[in-house]
Structure formats: structure tokens, C-alpha cells
N, C-alpha and C positions, 0 to 999 in steps of 0.2 A: 602836589599831584605829579609835577614833573619828575621829582625824585623817586616817586613810587614807580612810575613807568620805567625809569632808567634801571632801577633795581630789578624789576621783572625781566627786562631784556637780558641783564647779566645772568640771572638764574637760568633762563631759557638756553643761553649759549653754553652754560656750564653743563646742563642736562644732555645737550647734544654731544658734547665732548665725552661725557660718561658713557653714552650709548655706543659711540664709535669705539671707545676703548674696550667696552664690554663685548662688542662684536668680535674684536680681534682676539680677546681672551677665549670666547666660546669657540672660535674657529681653530685656535691652537689646541684646546683641550676637548676635542671630541668632534671636530669638523662641523659644529653647529654655528650657523650664521644668523644673527638677529637681523630681521628685516624692519621691524618696527616695535616700539613700545612707548606708551605715553610717559612713563617714568621708570627709573631704575633705582633700587635701594640695596646697599651692601648689608649682608647679614652674617651672623655666626650661629650655626645650629649644632648643638652638642659638641662644641669646640671645633667644628669644621666650617670653613668659609663657604658662603653661599651668596647668591644674588637673587633678588626678587624683581621681576618685570611686571609692571602693572599697567593695565589699560590697553585694549586693542593690540594684544601681543601677537606677533608673527615671527617665526623663525623656521629655518630649513636646514636639512642635512642631506646633501645630494639631491635626489628627487623627492625626498620626504618633506612635506610642508605641514607645519603645525600652527594652528591659531587658537587663541583662548583669551580670557580676560585677565588672568593672572598666572604667572609661571615662576616657580622657585627652583633654581638649579643649585645642587650641591656640587661645588667645584672640585671636591675630592672624589666622590663616586661618579660624577658626571650624570647623575639622574635628575630628571626634571619632574616636579609635581605641578599639575595644572588644574585650574578651576574656571567655571563660567563658559559653557558651550564650547567644550574642547573638540576640535576637529583635527584629524590626522589624515592627510592625503598621500597616496602613493600610486602613481600612474592612474589607473581607472578605479581604484578603490578609495572609498571615503568612509572613515569611522568617526562618529559623533557621540559624545557622552557629556554628562553633567560635570564630571571631574575625571582626571586620569593621570597617568604617569608616562614618562618616556625615558628610556635608557639609551644614551648616545652610543655606548660601547656595543651592546648586544642588539641595538635597533629593535627593541621590543616596546610596543605601546600597549597600555592597559586602559580600559574604560570602565567607569563605575556609574551605576544609576542611569537608567534610560539610555542604554547603548544602542546605537544604530549603525549598521554597516551596509553600504551600497556598492554594487559593481554592475557590469553590463547585464548580468543574468538575474540577480536576486536583490531583495531588500530584506535585511535581518534586524530583529529587535531582541534585546536581552537585558538582564540585570547586570551582567558582567561580561566583558570581552577582553581577550588578549590577542594581539596581532603581532606575529613574528615576521617582521617586514623582510628580513634577509631571506628567510625560508619561504616567504609568501604563504604562510599558514596562519589560521586564526582559530581560536578556541572561545566558545561562549557557554555560559551556564545561567540558570535562573530564568524561568519563563521565556524560553527561546521561541521565537516566531520567525519563520522564513517564508517569504512570499515571492513567487515567480509568476510568469504569465499564465500558468496552467493550474497551480494549486497553492495551498497554504499548509505549511508544516509547523507543528509545535513539538517540543521535546524538553527534557531536563538539561541535556548537554548537546553541544554540536561542535564538530571540528570541520574546518573547510581548508582544503589544499588547492590554492589557485593554480599552481603549475599543472597539476593532474586533473583539475576541474572535478575534484572528488569531494563529496560531502558525506560526513558520517554523523548520525544522530543517535543518542542513547537515552533510554529512560522515558517511558510513557509517550512514545512517538505516535503522533496522530497526523495523518495527511488527508486533507479534504480537497476534492476536485468537484466544484459545483457544476461544471459543464456536463460531466458524466454521472453526476449524482453519486459519486463514489467516496467512501471513507475507508482508509487503510490504517490499521493500528498494529503496534508491536513494540518490542523492547529494544531492537537494534536495527538501524536503517543505513544503507549506503546508496549513494547516487553518483553516477558517472555522467557528467553533463554532455561530453562530446559523443558518447555512445548512446545517449538518451536511454540509459538502462539503469534500473534500480533493483535493490534486493532488500527484503525485510525478513528478519528472524526474531526469535524469542516470542512465541505465541502470536504469530501474525494472523490478522483477521481482516477480511474484505467485507464491507457492507455497502450495498447499493439500494437506496430507497426510491421507489417509483410509485406512481399512482395508477390504479386501475380505472377503467371507464366509469365504474360506480363511485369513484372518489375515495376508495379505501386504499391504504398503503400496501404496496407489494414489495417485500424486502428480500433481497438476495444476500446470503452470507456464505463466505468461503473461509474455512480455517485449515491450517496445515502447519508444517514445521519450517518450510522454506518457501518464501514468496518472491517471484521475480516479476518485474514490470518493465515493459518496453514500449516506448512511444515513438514509433517510426511510421512508415506508410501503412502499417497494419498494427494498430495499437492492441496490446494484449497483456493479460495477467496470467502468469504460470504459477500454479500452486503445486508444490512437491511434497511427498511423504505424508501419509496419514491424512489425506484430504477429506474434509467433510463439507458438503454443500447443501444449502436449503434455499428453496424459493417457492413461495405459496404452496402449491400441491406437490412439489417435487423435493425429494431428499436423495442424496447421492454420496458415495464414498469411493475413493480410488487412490492409486499411488501417485497419479499425476493428473492435473486438470489444466486445460488452456481455455481462458475466457477471452473471447474476442469482443472487446467493449463496443466497437462501432456496429457490429452485426448482431450483437446480443445472442451469440451462440457459444456453446461450451463443448469441448471435446474432452472425454475422460478416457484415461488409459491406465494400464497396470492394475489388473483385477478390478475393474470398475463394477459397481452395483448402483442401480437407480431404482427408487421407489416412487410411484406416482399414484395419485388418488384416482378412484374409478367413478366417483359420483355417487357411490352406494355406501361410502364410509370405509370400504376395504382399501388396502394398499397393494398394488401389483408390484412385482419385482422383475427387473431385467438385469442380465449380466452378459458379458462377452469380452472379446479382446479389446475392443474400443467402442465407445458410445458417444454419439454426437447428438446433443440436445439443441434444438433450434426453437427460439422464441421470437414471435413477431407481434408487434403492437402489444407488448406485455402479456401475450397469451401463448401457452405452449402449443406449438404448431406440429412438430414431429420429433421423433427419436429414431435414429438410425444406429443399428448395432451390427458390427462387422466381426466375424470370426467367433465360432463357438457361441452363437447367440442363444440365450434361453430366456423365455418369458414365463412367469409363474403368477397365478392368482389363486387365492383360496376359493374352492368350489362352493362351500357353504360353511358358515360360521359354526353350525352345529356338528360339523364333521371336520375337526381341525387337522386331520391327516390327509385330507383329500385336496389336491391342487390341480387345477387345469393348467396345462403346460404346452408350450410351443418351442421348437428348437430348429436350428439351421445355421447356415454360414452367413446369411445376410437377412436382417430383419428390419422392417420399416413400420413404425407405429405412427399413425396419423390421428390428430386430435381436432375436435370441433368444439368451440366454447369451453376449452380446457377439459373436455371429456373424451375418452378414447372412442374413436369411431371405426378404426380399421387396423388390422395387422396383416402384413404381407411377409411371408418367409420364403426364401429361395435357397436352392442347393441343399440337398439332403434334408428337406423340410419335413417335419413331423409334428403332429398335434395329438394331444391326449386330453380328453375332457370327461368328467364324470356326469352320468345321467341321473335324472331325478324324475320320478312319477309324482308330480305335485311336490310334497315335502319328503316323499319316501325315496331313498337311494335305489338306483336301478342299474348298477354296473358302470362300465366305462367304454368309450370308443377310442381307438388308437388308429390314426390315419397318417399315411406318409405319401410323398410325391415330390416332383421337381419343384413345385410351388404350391404353397398352402395360403389361402386368404381367409380371414375371419373378420366379419363385421359385427358391430355392437350397437345395441340400443339401450340408452340409459345405463351404460356400464356392464350390461349383460350380453352374453353371446347371442347373436341373432341368426347368423348364417355362416356356414363353413363350406368353402369350395376348394377342391384339389385338382391340379392340372398335371397331366402327363405322368405315366408310370405309377398309377394310383394303387395303393395297397391299404386295405382296411381290416380292422379286427374289432369285434365286440367281445367283451369279457363280462359274463353275467355276475350279478351281485354276489352269489354264493361263493365265487372264487375271489372276489375283491375284498369282502368284509374282513378286516383285521390284517390284510396283507397289502394294503395300499402302497406302501413304500417299495414293494417289489416291482411295481409297474412304472415308477418314476423314470423319466427320460434321462439319457446320458447327459451329464453336466448339471443335473439338478442339485442345487445348493441353496435351499431356502434359509434366509436369515431374517432376524427380527429387524424391523425398520429402525434406523437411528433417529435420535431426537435432537432438537436444537440445543438442548442443555449439554450435550456431549461435546467435549473439547479435548484436544491432544494434551496429555500431561508429560512430565519428564523434561530433561534438558533439551533445549532447543536453541541452538546457535551454530 
């Protein structure tokens, strides 16, 4: 028994000497210093000398610290392959994987299988990761998931530049923000952390699912060609180019839309059109230079139109060429229980509406003034009032029949309501 113990002591001393000599060799051939390993074995791989470090392995190169259960270094290429909970640390970044490689010359670390990267801003998971330590850049692919304090992102590929605090994701990008009930999808995404600014291209789509008082889902969708997101003191989503928007009884299109997520309001610009339900099954149309849609407690509260405002509704479904119309420079539409209750038009205000004697058409009235107000009951015109500089005209039915289009107000541009199935096609990036 005594001889066995003596032999074990000599083996232990011999291993320590081997580790010390290996540390010197690693330091000379790539500035890698071994901090610990339970054992070391000399190898030859494809005719090239190598060393295997086994058990609680730890080595470092400058500020880079690597730990694993087994490491094999090719002494010719100075590349290290690692297995068993591989962890690579660099300043505030930590990358963990089931197995990996480390190149001492290029200072590139690779992780395979259940890769995780952490820093002060985010936690990332993927099937494969490559960390360019000198450039402070990382690339990930295969089921990429990134989580920060506000949202979760998934994609096919992702690149992260630490110096620029810039993240780029490609392929089936999905971002979920539970706090705002928002989901944003697209094909290409970029995020600038310090600016708190992001952009999504390649068929971007915003979806916000809420619940009405009745317990039914109320879904907002916005599609466009270019989507910008800013999370500062006034969080907002900006949709650009070929914008399509839908929410319960509202549909809209524009060249640009700004969605203020905190206040639940949307401003539409660049030839905006809005369609809203009347409660009778028809869809009214509004257009102007800019349109502000205000929603409160998940209900449409008001629509404000500025500059060349025009509101159009079909007068009767049996007469498809007859449209009640209002125009002016400022138009405010107010809603109660998601139904239109009042329209106020100011500055060069004009109204045109068709008359009916029961179901029989009976000409039209055209009225103008400094201000025109129109109230509604169950989606139908109830009362019209005109203030200051009033001018009115009645046109009998015999002059209207077959010539309805001649009486349309300036700026009349009736369009068929868009549907949720319509999306922007063509190149988008």
C-alpha cells in the first residue's frame, strides 16, 4: 500500500511538470496560457502535433477566458476544439455552447449546439454561433432567439456588432412585445441600441391584438415597404410606402403612417384614404392632406382631416352613382360606440347630399358656408346646420338623373375599399 501511494505521488508531480511546460508552449505559440486542467495528453492528428487537456479546463489569451471539460489544440494551426459546456468570456460578453472551437491567431470562437450569448443588453440562443472577438462581432444561425427587457426576436440569421451596438436579423424575423401586444414581422431587421431605433424591410407587417369590452379580439394590422420603430419618450412606429392599415371597422391606405403606441393614435400622410363602417353595412371614405385617427379604450373616438378634406358616403345602394359628400380645409368626425355621430367642416365648407321621397329619388341639395355641421342617427344623416355666409342650391331630380357625376364636389375621388388580403408585392428592401 505504501508503494502504491508513493507511485501516485510521483505521477502527480510528473503531471504538474507537464502542465507547466504545456503552459509555456501555449504562451509561445499563440499567447494562450493554461490556467488549469486535470490532465494533459500528447497527441498526433493527421501527422501534426497536438495536445489534449482533459477535465475542468481553463485557459486564457489576453482578456479572453475559455473554460470547458476537454480541449484539443493543434500545435501547428494553433486551433483548439472544445467539448463539454464550452464558455468563452470577453469583457461583458459570455458565449456558452455544447462544443466549440477557438482560433488563437484570428481570435475567432465558434459554438455548436445550444449556443447562448449574453451581454448587458440581450440574451441570445441559437444552434450555431461565431464570435469575432477582435472585431467584436458575432454571427448566429439556426433557430435564433434574442430577448431583451422589452421584446423577443426570432430569425433565421443574426449579426451583432458590439462596437456599433448594431443588430441585424434576416429570414423570417418575428418580434413580439407583450407589453404593447405588438408583433412585427418581416424579412430583414436592423436595430441600433444607443439610438433606440429599428427598421424592418422585406414585407414588414405590424399586428396588435387587443380585446374589446365584449371579449372579442380587436386586431390592428399595418403593412408597408419600410417600417421604422423608435422607443424614446414618445414610442412610435412609422410605416412608409404603400401603407395598408386595418382595425375592426377601419381600413386605410397612405404613403406614410405614424402609429403612437402609447396614445393609440395614428397619423396618415401622403395621399391618405380612410374607410370606416357606418353601422348600416356601408363604408364611408375620407381623404385629405393628413388624417389623424384617435382611438380611446379600444373604440374609434375621432378622425381629424386637415387640408383638402373630403368625406364620401354612398347615398343609396340602389343608386351606385349617388354619393353624399362634404369638403373643406378642416374636418372633424366624432364617433359614439364606434358609430359616426357628427361631422364638422370648417373653412370653405360644402355639403352635397341626395334627397329621397321614401325610396324615390328627389334631386339633391348643395350647401356651403364658413362651417357646416352634420349629425347622424344610426349612420344616417339626421340634421345639417350651416353657419355664416350661407349659400344653398336645390337641383331637381330631372336635372340630376344620369348626370350625378357632374355635381360631385371638387376633390371627389371615390375608391373601392381595400381588404385585409391585400398586401404589397414586389421587391422590398
